GUDREN-850799 format. One line per field, with one value per residue: x, y, z of N, C-alpha, C in turn. Coordinates in nm, 2 decimals. Example, Ala and Ser with C-alpha at 12.3 -4.5 7.8 and 13.67 -1.06 7.14 Angstrom:
n.c1 <- (1.32|1.28)
n.c2 <- (-0.57|-0.22)
n.c3 <- (0.78|0.71)
ca.c1 <- (1.23|1.37)
ca.c2 <- (-0.45|-0.11)
ca.c3 <- (0.78|0.71)
c.c1 <- (1.32|1.29)
c.c2 <- (-0.33|0.00)
c.c3 <- (0.78|0.79)
//
This chain:
n.c1 <- (6.51|6.51|6.70|6.96|6.94|6.95|7.20|7.40|7.57|7.74|7.87|7.98|8.16|8.29|8.44|8.62|8.77|8.95|9.00|9.18|9.35|9.51|9.62|9.77|9.78|9.90|10.02|9.99|10.03|10.13|10.19|9.91|9.72|9.43|9.20|9.01|9.11|9.19|9.45|9.71|9.76|9.78|9.63|9.46|9.33|9.11|8.87|8.60|8.64|8.86|9.11|9.22|9.43|9.39|9.60|9.74|9.50|9.45|9.19|9.00|8.96|8.70|8.71|8.53|8.58|8.51|8.50|8.75|8.91|8.79|8.95|9.21|9.50|9.72|10.05|10.27|10.49|10.67|10.82|11.10|11.31|11.37|11.65|11.66|11.84|11.79|11.91|11.93|12.00|12.10|12.17|12.23|12.34|12.22|11.99|11.99|11.76|11.60|11.68|11.54|11.27|11.35|11.31|11.13|10.91|10.93|10.96|10.68|10.53|10.57|10.46|10.23|10.32|10.39|10.64|10.83|10.94|10.95|11.08|11.30|11.44|11.65|11.86|12.13|12.28|12.56|12.77|12.86|13.20|13.28|13.54|13.81|13.94|14.25|14.48)
n.c2 <- (11.90|11.55|11.56|11.58|11.45|11.18|11.22|11.23|11.01|11.00|11.25|11.22|10.98|11.14|11.35|11.20|11.08|11.30|11.37|11.13|11.20|11.46|11.32|11.10|10.81|10.61|10.50|10.46|10.10|10.08|9.83|9.76|9.69|9.60|9.62|9.40|9.17|9.26|9.20|9.41|9.51|9.85|9.90|10.14|10.49|10.70|10.95|10.85|10.56|10.32|10.07|9.81|9.52|9.18|9.01|8.71|8.57|8.69|8.87|9.16|9.46|9.68|9.94|10.15|10.50|10.62|10.48|10.39|10.61|10.60|10.34|10.15|10.16|9.95|10.02|9.85|9.88|10.00|9.83|9.67|9.57|9.22|9.06|8.83|8.55|8.40|8.11|8.02|7.75|7.70|7.47|7.53|7.76|8.02|8.29|8.67|8.73|8.52|8.59|8.84|8.70|8.59|8.76|8.88|8.70|8.65|8.88|8.90|8.72|8.73|8.98|8.98|8.90|8.99|9.19|9.11|9.30|9.51|9.77|9.74|9.48|9.26|9.15|8.92|8.77|8.54|8.33|8.06|7.86|7.53|7.45|7.26|7.00|6.93|6.64)
n.c3 <- (10.96|10.95|10.73|10.82|11.06|10.91|10.73|10.94|11.03|10.76|10.76|11.07|11.00|10.79|10.93|11.09|10.88|10.82|11.07|11.09|10.90|10.96|11.22|11.19|11.26|11.09|10.79|10.44|10.35|10.56|10.83|11.03|11.42|11.53|11.85|11.81|11.69|11.43|11.15|10.98|10.65|10.55|10.28|10.15|10.22|10.25|10.27|10.38|10.47|10.56|10.39|10.47|10.37|10.50|10.71|10.58|10.51|10.32|10.25|10.19|10.42|10.48|10.63|10.82|10.92|11.14|11.31|11.33|11.48|11.70|11.81|11.98|11.80|11.68|11.57|11.34|11.19|11.24|11.41|11.56|11.28|11.17|11.02|10.76|10.55|10.20|10.10|9.74|9.54|9.20|8.95|8.70|8.49|8.53|8.38|8.29|8.20|8.38|8.61|8.66|8.66|8.87|9.13|9.11|9.12|9.36|9.56|9.44|9.60|9.86|9.98|10.13|10.35|10.70|10.79|10.61|10.39|10.12|10.03|10.11|10.03|9.97|9.66|9.57|9.32|9.27|9.10|9.15|9.09|9.08|9.28|9.22|9.44|9.54|9.46)
ca.c1 <- (6.56|6.50|6.82|7.05|6.97|7.01|7.34|7.52|7.61|7.83|7.94|8.06|8.32|8.41|8.49|8.69|8.91|9.02|9.07|9.27|9.46|9.60|9.71|9.88|9.83|9.93|10.01|9.91|10.12|10.19|10.12|9.79|9.66|9.29|9.14|8.90|9.21|9.22|9.58|9.67|9.85|9.67|9.59|9.42|9.23|9.02|8.76|8.51|8.71|9.03|9.08|9.29|9.42|9.44|9.74|9.72|9.36|9.42|9.10|9.01|8.86|8.70|8.68|8.48|8.71|8.44|8.53|8.89|8.92|8.76|9.00|9.29|9.55|9.86|10.07|10.36|10.57|10.83|10.89|11.23|11.35|11.47|11.74|11.65|11.90|11.80|12.01|11.89|12.08|12.05|12.25|12.28|12.35|12.07|12.04|11.95|11.59|11.55|11.71|11.45|11.14|11.31|11.32|11.01|10.86|11.00|10.83|10.49|10.47|10.58|10.42|10.16|10.36|10.45|10.81|10.90|10.97|10.95|11.18|11.44|11.47|11.78|11.89|12.22|12.35|12.66|12.85|12.96|13.26|13.33|13.70|13.87|14.06|14.43|14.47)
ca.c2 <- (11.77|11.46|11.52|11.59|11.32|11.10|11.25|11.24|10.88|11.03|11.33|11.12|10.89|11.23|11.38|11.09|11.08|11.45|11.33|11.00|11.26|11.52|11.25|11.01|10.68|10.50|10.51|10.30|10.04|10.01|9.70|9.77|9.54|9.66|9.58|9.35|9.10|9.27|9.24|9.36|9.62|9.95|9.99|10.28|10.55|10.76|11.03|10.80|10.43|10.26|9.97|9.71|9.36|9.10|8.94|8.54|8.60|8.80|8.97|9.34|9.46|9.81|10.00|10.33|10.57|10.68|10.33|10.37|10.71|10.54|10.23|10.19|10.12|9.93|10.02|9.74|9.91|10.15|9.79|9.66|9.41|9.09|8.99|8.69|8.56|8.27|8.09|7.94|7.72|7.63|7.40|7.56|7.87|8.17|8.41|8.82|8.73|8.41|8.66|8.92|8.67|8.54|8.82|8.96|8.62|8.63|9.00|8.89|8.57|8.78|9.10|9.06|8.87|9.07|9.19|9.11|9.49|9.52|9.81|9.68|9.36|9.32|9.04|8.93|8.64|8.48|8.25|7.94|7.76|7.41|7.40|7.08|6.96|6.91|6.48)
ca.c3 <- (11.08|10.92|10.66|10.92|11.11|10.83|10.71|11.05|10.97|10.66|10.86|11.12|10.90|10.71|11.04|11.13|10.76|10.86|11.21|11.07|10.81|11.05|11.34|11.10|11.31|11.01|10.65|10.36|10.34|10.75|10.89|11.14|11.43|11.61|11.93|11.79|11.63|11.27|11.11|10.82|10.60|10.49|10.13|10.12|10.29|10.20|10.38|10.45|10.48|10.51|10.33|10.52|10.35|10.58|10.67|10.57|10.45|10.16|10.18|10.19|10.50|10.47|10.83|10.83|10.94|11.27|11.45|11.35|11.54|11.82|11.84|12.02|11.63|11.71|11.44|11.38|11.12|11.29|11.49|11.51|11.21|11.12|10.86|10.70|10.42|10.18|10.01|9.72|9.44|9.10|8.89|8.59|8.49|8.52|8.26|8.30|8.21|8.47|8.75|8.73|8.69|9.00|9.17|9.11|9.14|9.52|9.59|9.46|9.67|9.99|9.95|10.22|10.51|10.80|10.80|10.48|10.33|9.97|10.00|10.17|10.02|9.82|9.56|9.51|9.27|9.29|9.02|9.23|9.03|9.18|9.31|9.27|9.59|9.54|9.54)
c.c1 <- (6.57|6.65|6.92|7.03|7.00|7.16|7.43|7.60|7.79|7.93|8.02|8.21|8.36|8.49|8.60|8.83|8.97|9.05|9.23|9.40|9.59|9.67|9.77|9.90|9.91|9.94|9.96|10.07|10.20|10.08|10.00|9.75|9.50|9.27|9.10|9.00|9.21|9.34|9.61|9.76|9.76|9.68|9.55|9.36|9.20|8.92|8.62|8.55|8.81|9.04|9.26|9.32|9.49|9.52|9.72|9.61|9.39|9.32|9.10|8.91|8.82|8.60|8.60|8.58|8.66|8.48|8.70|8.99|8.89|8.85|9.15|9.39|9.63|9.94|10.22|10.49|10.68|10.88|11.03|11.21|11.41|11.54|11.71|11.74|11.86|11.87|11.97|12.02|12.06|12.18|12.31|12.31|12.22|12.12|11.94|11.80|11.54|11.58|11.63|11.35|11.19|11.28|11.15|10.90|10.83|10.97|10.66|10.44|10.53|10.58|10.33|10.22|10.43|10.54|10.85|10.87|10.99|11.07|11.30|11.49|11.52|11.85|12.02|12.26|12.43|12.68|12.94|13.03|13.29|13.47|13.70|14.00|14.15|14.42|14.59)
c.c2 <- (11.63|11.40|11.56|11.48|11.22|11.09|11.26|11.08|10.93|11.13|11.29|11.08|10.99|11.27|11.28|11.10|11.19|11.39|11.23|11.09|11.33|11.42|11.14|10.89|10.58|10.54|10.44|10.28|9.98|9.87|9.77|9.63|9.63|9.57|9.42|9.20|9.15|9.29|9.27|9.49|9.73|9.94|10.08|10.37|10.69|10.87|10.97|10.68|10.43|10.13|9.89|9.54|9.28|9.02|8.78|8.50|8.63|8.91|9.07|9.36|9.62|9.89|10.14|10.39|10.64|10.57|10.36|10.50|10.68|10.45|10.22|10.12|10.07|9.95|9.94|9.75|9.95|10.01|9.78|9.53|9.31|9.10|8.88|8.67|8.41|8.24|7.97|7.84|7.65|7.63|7.40|7.70|7.91|8.24|8.53|8.78|8.59|8.51|8.72|8.86|8.60|8.60|8.89|8.83|8.64|8.79|8.99|8.83|8.64|8.91|9.11|8.96|8.98|9.05|9.15|9.24|9.51|9.64|9.82|9.56|9.36|9.14|9.06|8.77|8.66|8.37|8.14|7.85|7.65|7.40|7.25|7.08|6.89|6.70|6.50)
c.c3 <- (10.98|10.81|10.74|10.98|11.00|10.73|10.85|11.08|10.87|10.75|10.98|11.05|10.84|10.80|11.10|11.00|10.82|11.00|11.17|10.97|10.93|11.14|11.26|11.17|11.26|10.91|10.57|10.33|10.48|10.78|11.04|11.22|11.52|11.68|11.92|11.69|11.46|11.28|10.99|10.77|10.54|10.33|10.10|10.22|10.26|10.32|10.44|10.54|10.46|10.50|10.41|10.47|10.46|10.57|10.68|10.49|10.30|10.17|10.22|10.25|10.51|10.65|10.81|10.96|11.12|11.34|11.46|11.44|11.71|11.90|11.87|11.88|11.72|11.59|11.44|11.27|11.17|11.40|11.49|11.43|11.21|11.06|10.85|10.59|10.41|10.06|9.80|9.56|9.33|9.04|8.74|8.58|8.46|8.44|8.33|8.36|8.36|8.64|8.77|8.72|8.85|9.13|9.22|9.16|9.34|9.59|9.59|9.58|9.85|10.01|10.07|10.34|10.59|10.82|10.72|10.42|10.17|9.94|10.05|10.14|9.89|9.80|9.50|9.48|9.25|9.17|9.13|9.09|9.15|9.19|9.30|9.34|9.51|9.56|9.64)
//
């Protein structure tokens, strides 16, 4: 009886993990919000707990699956997206290696910003030549 009582929490978390796996209220890389103000990106889902990277702070929060099965989870990933265009002007020619570095730098620095989806981020480099104006 003592062993069953001691294993109650572990069994509860395991069953919570199974329920989350079957229901799929979110998947890895989804942005979710919980009633207690937790907001972030799901990094991993295990049988006992789920890891959420907190947006803004960058800290990792480990939440027992048993508490997630009882919470109202808001999934922001399926929400409408806004298109944002950023123009950068370089006054010197940019090599292919520099272009790759710029791409990687932008993807790395925007990874934890809500609404920026690296899967739909596109880069275009245009060569702009100065046009002479007629006198």
